[in-house]
Phi, psi and omega in degrees: 000162177273123181255133172249129184219149169252122182252123186241152172225158178077228188283345181085008177285161187298335178292339180264002185271141169246145185247143185221143172232125184202161175280136184201166174274143179292149177251164186302319185267003182295149168267137182250134178228125176273120182253345177197167177301127179068018176221118177240153177244141174241150178212136179281155184302323179294320178289326183300328179301328182285338185257358183287152010274349178210159177228131180249127173257113186248147179244133176254103184295332179293322180264342184071031182235162176250161172220154175249129181201170165230193185292339185241355185209144171256120182276312180216138174248158172052060174271124176260127178241000000 
């Protein structure tokens, strides 16, 4: 499955977070979201806090890349899958 994660060091505030999208096996406590036929995303509860209240997975057809964002912040640009 496709995993979206916030990786933190230090105090755990959002300024210390790095964001990652990668293929991974689901874990017991993951939240599962179906985003397309035959494609699901998993996110652990700790990472989900960084993306609330919503997370948008956007595709740029000209570049062939994805981005993670919400209405006020872009977490990652140009993700190649």
